[in-house]
N, C-alpha and C positions, 0 to 999 in steps of 0.2 A: 728379295732380290729379283725374283721372276717379274715382279710388277714395276721395277725401276724404270722410270720414264726415259732416262737417257739410253736405256738398253733395248727399247721397244724398236722393232723393225730391223735390228742388227742380224745380218746373215753371217754367223760365225761357223768356221769349220768345225767338225765333229770332235777334234781333239780338244777343243776349248771346254765342251761340256764334260768330256772324260776327266780332264784335269780338274774342273770344278768338283765332280763327284769324288774323285780321289782326295782332294784336299779336305773336303767336308768330312769325308768318312774318317780320315786320319786325324785332323785337327779340330773338328767341329766348328764353333764360331770363328776361331782364328783362321780356319781354312777358307772361310768366306772372305775375310779381310785379305788373305793372301792372294785369292782369285781376283779381287778388285785390283790389287797391284799389279797382276799379270795383265789385266785388261788396260791398265794405265800405260803399259809399255807401247800401246797402239797410238799414244799422243806423240811418241818420239820415233818409233820404228814402224816400218811398213807391215801391213798384214801378212805378207809372205814371210818376212823375217820372224815375226813373233810366232806364226804358225809352226814354222820349222823348229823354233826352240822349244815349243810346247810338245810337239810330237817327239822330238828327240829326248826330252826329259821323261816322257811317259815311257819311251823304249828302254831308257836306262833305269827306270823306276826311281829316279831322283825328283820326287814330287815336292817341289817347294818353289816359292817365288824366287829365292836366291839362286836355285838351280837353273830355272828358266832364263833368268837374267844372265847368269854366268855363261850359259851355252850360247845365247844370243849374241853377247859380246865377243865371245871366242870364235863364233862363226863370221862375224864381220871383220875381225882382225885375223882370220884364216890361221887360227892356232887350236891345238887340241884342248878341249876342256879338261880341267883336273878338278874332280869332284871329291873333296875331303869329306868323308861321312862323319867326322867329329862334329861338323857343324849342324848335323841332324840327329840329335841324341834319341829321338823317338823311333828311329829306324832300327830294325833288328840287326845285330851284329853276327857277322859270319864267324864260325869258329872252324879253323882249318889246321890240322896237325899233320905232321910227316907220317906217311904210311909205314907200318912195320910188316915184316914178313908173317907175323903171326896173325895179322888181320886177315889174311887170305885162307887161313885154316877153316873158317866158317864156310867159305865158298866150296872148298874141296870136300869137306864132310857131307855136304847135302846131296 
């Protein structure tokens, strides 16, 4: 990918390389394909719009082409992105439960 002729001479913002690194680390070869999809967004949208979407997806740790595209379209339409983590089964799920009074006993006893 680093030697791809179409990419020679491109001056991409740092968030693009960060996204590529995260995608490849998480998804391997599929991550490279998703990164190419992100680059292809530049065929339709401005560099500024795509950069904003990528930076926002990194900030939210929603690392995927679908998340970047969703954030991009929401930004254009001026609406809040709704990222459903069910679409990304490889992401760790948060486990949140209601706090009980007995949970504080360990804090008081130390």
